[in-house]
TORRODO-310688 format. One record per residue (C-alpha): residue number from 1; x, z, y. Coordinates in pm, 1 decimal, padded with zeros to 6 digits. Each point is the difference from the previous one (the first is absolute). Layout:
<sites>
  keba         x         z         y
   NUM         X         Z         Y
...
</sites>
This chain:
<sites>
  keba         x         z         y
     1  -03315.2  -01363.3   01255.7
     2  -00260.0   00100.3  -00262.6
     3   00116.7  -00274.1  -00232.6
     4   00357.4   00106.0   00032.4
     5  -00101.2   00364.9  -00062.4
     6  -00191.7  -00088.0  -00313.7
     7   00276.0  -00229.1  -00133.4
     8   00269.2   00260.5   00055.5
     9  -00209.6   00274.9  -00154.0
    10  -00085.2  -00214.5  -00305.5
    11   00364.6  -00090.7  -00061.9
    12   00118.1   00354.5   00055.2
    13  -00263.3   00156.5  -00226.2
    14   00060.5  -00260.0  -00269.9
    15   00374.4   00077.2  -00004.8
    16  -00060.6   00370.0   00002.8
    17  -00253.1  -00018.5  -00290.1
    18   00232.8  -00219.6  -00207.2
    19   00301.1   00232.8   00041.8
    20  -00208.6   00307.7  -00076.5
    21  -00129.7  -00164.6  -00318.8
    22   00350.4  -00091.2  -00112.4
    23   00124.6   00349.8   00083.6
    24  -00287.4   00162.7  -00189.7
    25   00037.5  -00213.6  -00311.5
    26   00351.4  -00127.0  -00024.9
    27   00227.0   00280.0   00128.2
    28   00279.6   00129.0  -00219.0
    29  -00030.7   00360.3  -00088.7
    30   00190.6   00216.6   00252.3
    31   00025.6  -00292.1   00245.8
    32  -00358.9  -00011.0   00125.2
    33  -00027.0  -00133.5   00349.1
    34   00257.5  -00280.6  -00008.9
    35  -00263.2  -00267.6   00021.4
    36  -00115.8   00150.1   00335.2
    37   00344.8  -00009.4   00157.0
    38  -00041.0  -00363.9   00142.0
    39  -00316.4   00113.7   00174.5
    40   00173.3   00315.9   00128.1
    41   00287.7  -00203.7   00139.2
    42  -00235.8  -00231.1   00181.9
    43  -00183.0   00286.6   00170.6
    44   00324.7   00188.3   00064.3
    45   00205.0  -00277.7   00143.8
    46  -00303.0  -00152.5   00172.2
    47  -00073.1   00329.3   00177.8
    48   00360.8   00040.1   00105.0
    49  -00003.4  -00357.6   00132.4
    50  -00308.4   00068.2   00209.3
    51   00153.5   00314.1   00142.4
    52   00311.8  -00182.6   00098.4
    53  -00213.4  -00262.4   00168.5
    54  -00178.4   00261.8   00205.6
    55   00323.6   00173.3   00098.4
    56   00149.0  -00331.5   00108.0
    57  -00318.6  -00081.9   00199.0
    58   00025.9   00331.0   00182.3
    59   00366.7  -00072.7   00089.4
    60   00153.7   00248.2  -00245.1
    61   00309.1  -00138.9  -00175.2
    62  -00017.1  -00001.5  -00379.2
    63   00209.6  -00171.4  -00266.6
    64  -00266.5  -00152.8  -00225.3
    65   00241.2  -00073.0  -00298.6
    66   00121.6   00355.4  -00001.2
    67  -00358.8   00133.2  -00006.0
    68  -00093.8  -00229.2  -00291.2
    69   00304.0   00102.6  -00204.5
    70  -00048.5   00373.5   00064.3
    71  -00376.0  -00018.2  -00062.8
    72   00050.1  -00178.4  -00329.5
    73   00259.5   00257.1  -00108.4
    74  -00235.4   00295.1   00059.9
    75  -00303.9  -00175.1  -00146.7
    76   00164.7  -00095.0  -00326.6
    77   00169.6   00332.9  -00050.7
    78  -00303.2   00164.7  -00174.2
    79   00006.4  -00275.5  -00259.4
    80   00360.5   00076.4  -00113.1
    81  -00115.6   00224.2  -00292.6
    82  -00203.2  -00293.6  -00124.2
    83   00315.0  -00187.4  -00083.8
    84   00093.5   00216.5  -00295.0
    85  -00294.8  -00118.5  -00224.9
    86   00090.4  -00362.1   00056.4
    87   00329.0   00069.5  -00184.5
    88  -00166.6   00178.5  -00284.0
    89   00076.2   00351.9   00133.7
    90  -00191.4   00282.5   00160.7
    91   00065.8   00143.8   00345.4
    92   00167.4   00334.3  -00064.7
    93  -00227.6   00291.8   00069.0
    94   00303.0   00210.8   00074.8
    95   00128.5  -00225.9   00276.4
    96   00050.9   00234.1   00304.8
    97  -00107.0  -00278.0   00234.4
    98  -00339.7  -00013.4  -00167.4
    99  -00228.3  -00287.0   00096.5
   100  -00085.1   00078.2   00364.1
   101   00363.5   00078.8   00082.3
   102   00091.0  -00369.7  -00004.4
   103  -00221.8  -00048.3   00309.9
   104   00199.1   00259.3   00193.4
   105   00332.0  -00151.5  -00112.8
   106  -00125.4  -00348.6   00106.5
   107  -00114.3   00130.2   00338.3
   108   00347.5   00142.0   00073.5
   109   00169.5  -00314.7  -00131.9
   110  -00222.7  -00229.1   00207.9
   111   00078.9   00203.4   00314.5
   112   00375.5  -00051.1  -00055.0
   113  -00044.6  -00367.9  -00077.1
   114  -00157.5  -00031.0   00340.1
   115   00282.3   00196.2   00164.5
   116   00268.0  -00213.2  -00169.0
   117  -00167.7  -00320.9   00122.6
   118  -00010.5   00145.3   00352.2
   119   00371.1   00096.9  -00025.1
   120   00075.9  -00372.1  -00055.8
   121  -00204.3  -00094.3   00302.2
   122   00166.5   00264.3   00212.6
   123   00346.5  -00128.9  -00106.8
   124  -00107.3  -00342.9   00131.2
   125  -00085.9   00154.4   00338.7
   126  -00380.1  -00007.0  -00031.6
   127  -00218.1   00254.5   00178.8
   128  -00338.8   00158.7  -00080.3
   129   00142.8   00191.0  -00301.8
   130  -00202.3   00312.7   00028.4
   131  -00326.8  -00178.3   00062.1
   132   00048.5  -00234.8  -00291.3
   133   00104.8   00276.3  -00232.5
   134  -00289.0   00224.6   00093.6
   135  -00251.3  -00281.9  -00041.6
   136   00138.2  -00115.9  -00333.1
   137   00011.8   00352.7  -00153.8
   138  -00347.8   00076.8   00121.8
   139  -00160.1  -00319.1  -00136.8
   140   00180.0   00002.0  -00332.9
   141  -00087.2   00366.0  -00073.1
   142  -00355.4  -00014.8   00143.5
   143  -00075.3  -00297.4  -00225.5
   144   00238.2   00053.8  -00293.9
   145  -00064.3   00365.3  -00079.6
   146  -00386.4  -00028.9  -00035.2
   147   00038.0  -00328.9  -00193.1
   148   00239.1   00168.5  -00240.6
   149  -00254.6   00280.9  -00048.7
   150  -00253.4  -00269.1  -00097.2
   151   00231.2  -00086.4  -00289.7
   152   00035.7   00369.6  -00083.5
   153  -00382.2   00035.5  -00002.2
   154  -00028.3  -00284.1  -00244.8
   155   00253.0   00151.3  -00233.2
   156  -00166.8   00347.9  -00009.3
   157  -00135.8   00101.5  -00341.9
   158   00024.5  -00238.7  -00292.7
   159  -00151.1  -00334.5  -00079.0
   160  -00251.0  -00112.8   00263.1
   161  -00073.2   00338.4   00145.4
   162   00216.1  -00077.7   00299.0
   163  -00165.9  -00332.0   00048.4
   164  -00338.4   00174.8   00009.8
   165   00138.6   00245.6   00255.8
   166   00144.7  -00288.3   00213.7
   167  -00327.8  -00198.2   00002.6
   168  -00192.1   00314.0   00079.7
   169   00227.7   00078.3   00291.7
   170  -00027.0  -00355.2   00147.2
   171  -00381.2  -00017.3  -00051.5
   172  -00057.4   00345.6   00152.2
   173   00222.6  -00068.3   00297.3
   174  -00129.1  -00350.0   00080.8
   175  -00367.8   00091.2  -00048.9
   176   00044.0   00245.0   00290.3
   177   00065.3  -00298.6   00223.2
   178  -00326.9  -00166.6  -00093.3
   179  -00193.5   00325.1   00021.1
   180   00144.0   00073.2   00349.0
   181  -00077.9  -00348.3   00123.4
   182  -00366.7  -00008.6  -00099.8
   183  -00060.0   00363.1   00090.4
   184   00154.8  -00053.0   00341.0
   185  -00205.1  -00313.9   00055.5
   186  -00322.8   00183.0  -00090.3
   187   00048.4   00351.8   00130.7
   188   00315.0  -00009.7   00208.4
   189  -00029.8   00165.1   00344.9
   190   00308.1   00217.0   00048.2
   191   00337.4  -00170.0   00020.2
   192   00272.9   00133.6  -00223.8
   193   00316.1  -00106.6   00196.7
   194  -00134.1  -00241.5   00257.3
   195   00329.2  -00100.0   00153.8
   196   00176.5  -00057.2  -00336.0
   197  -00288.1  -00154.9  -00195.1
   198  -00312.3  -00061.9   00212.7
   199  -00212.3  -00109.3  -00299.5
   200   00035.6   00323.2  -00203.0
   201  -00256.8   00271.5   00030.1
   202  -00037.9   00354.2  -00139.5
   203  -00318.6  -00098.8  -00176.0
   204   00184.9  -00291.1  -00158.8
   205   00268.3   00240.2  -00118.6
   206  -00253.2   00231.9  -00164.9
   207  -00162.6  -00305.2  -00166.4
   208   00340.5  -00110.8  -00126.8
   209   00063.8   00340.9  -00153.7
   210  -00343.6   00001.1  -00173.9
   211   00042.2  -00348.5  -00146.1
   212   00358.6   00075.6  -00108.4
   213  -00120.6   00310.4  -00180.7
   214  -00276.6  -00191.1  -00182.5
   215   00247.0  -00271.5  -00104.1
   216   00254.0   00266.5  -00120.7
   217  -00273.1   00157.9  -00215.5
   218  -00097.7  -00335.9  -00145.3
   219   00362.7  -00085.8  -00079.5
   220   00071.7   00341.7  -00157.0
   221  -00319.8  -00018.1  -00205.9
   222  -00004.4  -00356.0  -00125.0
   223   00317.7  -00185.4   00096.8
   224   00248.6   00254.8  -00152.8
   225  -00156.3  -00013.1  -00352.4
   226  -00021.2  -00383.1   00016.0
   227   00355.3  -00064.2   00116.2
   228   00196.1   00304.5  -00133.3
   229  -00178.3   00021.6  -00337.6
   230   00164.2   00275.7  -00200.3
   231   00309.0   00016.9   00222.4
   232   00077.9   00341.9   00154.8
   233   00111.5   00103.3   00346.7
   234   00330.3   00163.4   00101.3
   235  -00139.6   00355.9  -00064.6
   236  -00222.9   00142.8  -00264.4
   237  -00156.3   00279.8   00209.3
   238  -00091.5  -00052.1   00366.9
   239   00210.4   00198.2   00244.5
   240  -00328.9   00084.9   00181.9
   241  -00280.0   00090.4  -00249.0
   242  -00289.7  -00248.8   00014.5
   243   00188.8  -00299.7   00134.4
   244  -00051.3  -00180.2  -00335.7
   245  -00371.0  -00000.2   00082.1
   246  -00088.2  -00332.7   00169.0
   247  -00223.1   00179.1   00253.9
   248   00265.3   00244.9   00121.1
   249   00272.4  -00259.5  -00032.8
   250  -00195.5  -00242.9   00223.7
   251  -00072.7   00273.4   00256.8
   252   00378.4   00044.8   00036.4
   253   00116.4  -00359.1  -00043.9
   254  -00263.1  -00176.1   00211.0
   255   00034.6   00189.0   00335.0
   256   00382.7   00025.4  -00028.7
   257   00049.1  -00368.7  -00053.9
   258  -00261.5  -00102.0   00258.0
   259   00154.3   00212.9   00274.7
   260   00352.5  -00104.1  -00102.5
   261  -00102.9  -00362.1   00005.8
   262  -00148.0   00041.5   00351.5
   263   00334.5   00146.4   00118.2
   264   00187.5  -00299.2  -00149.1
   265  -00239.8  -00238.1   00175.1
   266   00043.7   00178.5   00332.5
   267   00374.4  -00001.7  -00046.5
   268  -00004.9  -00375.8  -00030.9
   269  -00227.9  -00023.7   00303.6
   270   00251.6   00209.3   00196.8
   271   00273.4  -00253.8  -00060.4
   272  -00221.9  -00300.9   00055.4
   273  -00123.1   00142.5   00333.1
   274   00362.6   00059.2   00112.4
   275   00087.6  -00355.1  -00095.7
   276  -00321.4  -00141.1   00153.9
   277  -00105.4  -00165.1  -00324.4
   278  -00342.3  -00030.0  -00164.3
   279   00125.1  -00055.6  -00358.8
   280   00327.0   00114.3  -00153.3
   281   00085.9  -00352.1  -00104.0
   282  -00129.4  -00331.4  -00136.5
   283   00118.0  -00005.1  -00358.4
   284  -00357.2   00029.3  -00128.6
   285  -00217.4  -00257.0   00184.7
   286  -00331.9   00152.0   00103.4
   287   00104.2   00350.1  -00100.6
   288   00285.4   00045.6   00244.2
   289   00333.8   00132.7  -00114.8
   290   00100.7   00173.9  -00319.3
   291   00021.1   00328.1   00181.9
   292  -00366.8  -00034.5   00083.3
   293  -00063.1   00035.1  -00375.8
   294   00260.5   00265.0  -00086.6
   295  -00033.5   00232.2   00301.5
   296  -00241.3   00248.7  -00165.7
   297   00162.9  -00022.6  -00339.5
   298   00345.3   00093.7   00143.9
   299  -00136.5   00327.5   00136.2
   300  -00234.1   00078.0  -00298.2
   301   00241.2  -00029.6  -00287.2
   302   00170.8   00338.0   00051.7
   303  -00316.3   00212.9  -00006.2
   304  -00118.2  -00213.6  -00293.7
   305   00307.1   00079.1  -00208.3
   306  -00038.7   00369.8   00083.1
   307  -00368.1  -00004.4  -00101.5
   308   00065.9  -00172.4  -00333.4
   309   00308.2   00217.6  -00066.2
   310  -00225.5   00308.0   00063.2
   311  -00239.4  -00112.6  -00272.0
   312  -00251.0  -00243.7   00142.7
   313  -00090.7  -00247.3  -00274.1
   314   00176.7   00199.6  -00269.7
</sites>
């Protein structure tokens, strides 16, 4: 088990490091983030695959191909504006859809793709239409919308500013897991949600918030200048005065992402308990399923975007 965990972690981290390097150094101006799309698709489709497996295990009908198509549609939608620079043009600033609007359009489109597929099944006399439709819409939007926001986070600002924001968001969120684990092992006495996640404690949650805040401060102080260089963020003046200061930025970003990540982890635990499963899947030997990796990121990306849009890191 330990060997499998180390092997999977080494391969995953190597691929992530390579794609981040390529994205930081070989991206076309205006199309930053394209190098990260293969990684995004792996995590997006892998998470949707795991969720379909859990639904099937708990005897809930779900059409896996429909979920994959719909999830891919929503995930890639945020990257549509990146296509213009590939053809020597610039995405029009006056476009009424904007950049985030494509995600909404894709969400609506994916919903109707699922409905059309179910219409064909109903015409053939199949049952379970409502259950399959509900499951497919839920999974594709639960996974696709946050994954699309990860693309939007990478494309914020110019140059590698968005890459610095993305790395900061991931490091801050994931460090809370480690902080909560070690704090819970050392000081944990009071269970957080015993029936849902017996191993989580309130002391561990506090430790996760503290570690997350420290990591956020380190990222805002040293990582941003190293990765972003002279690139600027999406706004010149913070919406909330003082957020451009690493201390105040970390005090907002750290607790928010730590708490959001815990909620995402508990949300996955809710589905796994209902399905009677320990791990979400087996696509990552030793680590469990892909959803075991993405659970906290899915819930943390929205508050992260709001924080960076308000002026954190600017």
